[in-house]
C-alpha positions in Angstrom: -23.8 54.2 74.6 -21.6 56.9 73.1 -19.2 58.9 75.2 -20.4 62.4 76.3 -18.9 65.4 74.6 -15.7 66.5 76.4 -14.2 69.9 76.4 -10.5 70.7 77.1 -9.6 74.4 77.4 -6.0 75.4 77.4 -4.3 78.6 78.7 -1.8 79.9 76.1 1.2 81.8 77.7 3.1 79.5 80.1 1.0 76.5 79.2 1.2 76.0 75.4 3.9 78.5 74.5 6.8 79.9 76.5 6.4 83.7 75.9 8.1 84.9 79.1 11.0 86.7 77.4 8.6 88.6 75.2 6.3 89.5 78.1 9.2 90.5 80.4 11.1 92.5 77.9 8.0 94.4 76.7 7.1 95.2 80.4 10.6 96.6 81.0 10.2 98.8 77.9 6.8 99.9 79.1 8.0 100.8 82.6 11.3 102.3 81.4 9.7 105.6 80.4 7.5 106.0 83.4 10.1 107.0 86.0 9.2 104.1 88.3 11.1 101.1 89.5 11.3 98.3 86.9 9.5 95.1 87.9 11.4 91.9 88.5 10.9 88.9 86.3 9.3 87.2 89.2 6.8 90.0 89.6 6.0 90.0 85.9 5.5 86.3 85.7 3.2 86.4 88.8 0.7 88.5 86.9 0.9 86.8 83.5 -2.5 85.5 82.6 -4.5 88.5 83.9 -5.9 90.9 81.4 -3.3 93.5 80.5 -5.0 96.4 82.3 -5.4 94.4 85.5 -1.9 93.0 85.3 -0.2 96.4 84.9 -2.4 98.0 87.7 -1.2 95.2 89.9 2.4 96.1 89.1 1.7 99.8 89.8 -0.2 99.7 93.1 -1.4 103.1 94.2 -0.4 104.9 91.0 -3.0 107.2 89.2 -5.1 105.7 86.5 -3.4 107.8 83.8 -0.1 106.2 84.6 -1.6 102.7 84.3 -3.2 103.6 81.0 0.1 105.0 79.7 1.9 101.8 80.7 -0.7 99.7 79.0 -0.2 101.6 75.7 3.6 101.4 76.1 3.4 97.7 76.7 1.3 97.1 73.6 3.6 99.2 71.5 6.7 97.4 72.9 5.2 94.0 72.3 4.4 94.8 68.7 8.0 96.1 68.2 9.5 93.0 69.8 7.4 90.8 67.6 8.8 92.6 64.5 12.3 92.5 65.8 12.3 88.8 66.7 10.5 87.4 63.8 7.0 87.1 65.2 5.2 84.9 67.7 7.2 81.9 66.5 10.0 83.3 68.7 8.0 82.1 71.7 8.3 78.3 71.3 5.8 75.6 72.0 6.6 73.7 75.1 8.0 70.2 74.5 5.2 67.7 73.7 2.5 70.3 73.2 1.8 69.5 69.6 1.7 65.8 70.2 -0.7 66.2 73.0 -3.0 68.4 70.9 -2.8 65.9 68.0 -3.8 63.1 70.3 -6.8 64.9 71.6 -7.8 66.2 68.2 -8.0 62.5 67.1 -10.8 61.8 69.7 -14.2 62.5 68.1 -15.8 63.2 71.5 -13.2 65.8 72.5 -13.3 69.5 71.6 -10.5 71.9 72.4 -10.3 75.6 73.0 -8.3 78.4 74.5 -8.9 80.9 77.3 -6.1 83.4 77.5 -5.2 86.8 78.9 -4.0 87.7 75.4 -6.1 90.0 73.2 -7.7 88.3 70.2 -5.1 89.8 67.8 -2.3 88.4 69.9 -3.9 85.0 70.1 -4.4 84.9 66.3 -0.8 85.8 65.8 0.3 82.9 68.1 -2.0 80.4 66.5 -0.9 81.3 63.0 2.8 81.2 63.9 2.5 77.7 65.4 -0.2 76.3 63.1 -2.6 75.8 65.9 -5.8 77.1 64.3 -7.1 73.7 63.4 -7.2 72.5 67.0 -9.4 75.0 68.7 -13.2 75.3 68.1 -13.6 78.1 70.7 -11.2 80.9 71.5 -11.8 83.2 74.4 -9.6 86.3 75.0 -9.2 89.1 77.5 -10.5 91.9 75.2 -14.0 90.3 75.2 -14.3 89.2 78.9 -13.4 90.2 82.4 -10.0 89.2 83.6 -9.3 85.8 84.9 -10.2 84.3 87.4 -13.7 85.5 86.4 -15.3 82.5 84.8 -16.8 84.4 81.9 -14.5 83.0 79.3 -15.3 79.4 80.3 -19.0 80.1 80.4 -18.7 81.4 76.8 -16.8 78.3 75.7 -19.5 76.0 77.1 -22.2 78.0 75.3 -20.3 77.9 72.0 -19.6 74.2 72.1 -22.6 72.8 73.8 -20.5 70.9 76.4 -21.4 70.7 80.0 -19.1 71.9 82.8 -19.1 68.5 84.4 -17.3 67.2 81.3 -14.9 70.1 80.9 -11.3 70.6 82.0 -9.3 73.8 82.3 -5.5 73.4 81.8 -3.2 76.2 82.9 0.0 77.2 84.6 -1.3 80.0 86.9 -3.6 80.2 90.0 -5.8 82.4 87.8 -6.5 79.5 85.5 -7.2 77.1 88.3 -9.5 79.6 90.1 -11.3 80.4 86.9 -11.9 76.7 86.1 -13.2 76.0 89.6 -15.5 79.0 89.4 -17.0 77.7 86.2 -17.5 74.1 87.5 -14.6 72.6 85.4 -12.1 70.1 86.6 -8.6 71.6 86.6 -5.1 70.4 85.6 -2.2 72.6 86.6 1.1 72.4 84.6 4.3 72.8 86.5 6.5 74.1 83.7 4.8 77.6 83.5 4.9 80.8 85.5 3.4 80.0 88.9 4.9 77.5 91.4 3.4 74.1 91.9 2.4 74.6 95.5 0.4 77.7 94.5 -1.5 75.7 92.0 -2.3 73.1 94.6 -3.4 75.8 97.0 -5.7 77.3 94.3 -7.4 73.9 94.1 -5.9 72.1 91.1 -7.3 68.6 90.8 -4.1 67.2 89.2 -0.6 68.5 88.5 1.4 67.4 85.5 5.1 67.9 84.9 5.1 67.2 81.2 2.7 67.1 78.3 3.3 63.3 78.1 1.4 63.1 81.4 -1.8 64.8 80.0 -3.5 61.7 78.7 -3.2 59.9 82.0 -4.5 63.0 83.9 -7.5 63.2 81.6 -8.0 59.5 82.0 -8.1 59.9 85.8 -10.6 62.7 85.5 -12.8 61.1 82.9 -12.2 57.4 83.6 -10.9 57.0 80.0 -7.4 56.9 78.6 -6.6 59.3 75.7 -3.6 58.2 73.8 
């Protein structure tokens, strides 16, 4: 009897690539011209993973919508400028072990992989091209086509595109938004501790398993699926 189709969905920022300096510096530039207090790094990382409009509105509680819209446009412009200044998305490195983990899963015929990210599609395409990730992902879900995490819309679309069942799917991410989205879609969830939200928050959000390094991923998937992926 053949193994069922498995689906592994990764978050991008804070899970596969470490883009915190890009995000934080772009946010400082965006807020710098608004005449409001600059957000702390902790505050910025706490909202990473949400769609941009929701993230900035969270950092500007009670401010009028036109200020939020202005900050969104400033952030987009700042991020594009930083990308040009720093040599593109390659300046945000893959986390150690990420490529080896992707290669190992890619070698398994019954495993499909995808991405669900708070990035816009253009940003995700830049990141995948910069790090040669295009060949790994059969489904790519981005914030400009879906409600913000933790709404499960992105994961529902990934299931529809791949034909996988939620019972055989896993969401891997570094934020509570990833874990909550996975649970809402009926996925099992793996929280990574090297990203932007603390481990205890991931546990409280309901992560099934936490891992401290990509080398631990095959064992975590084996625990979930009863099979070892090496």
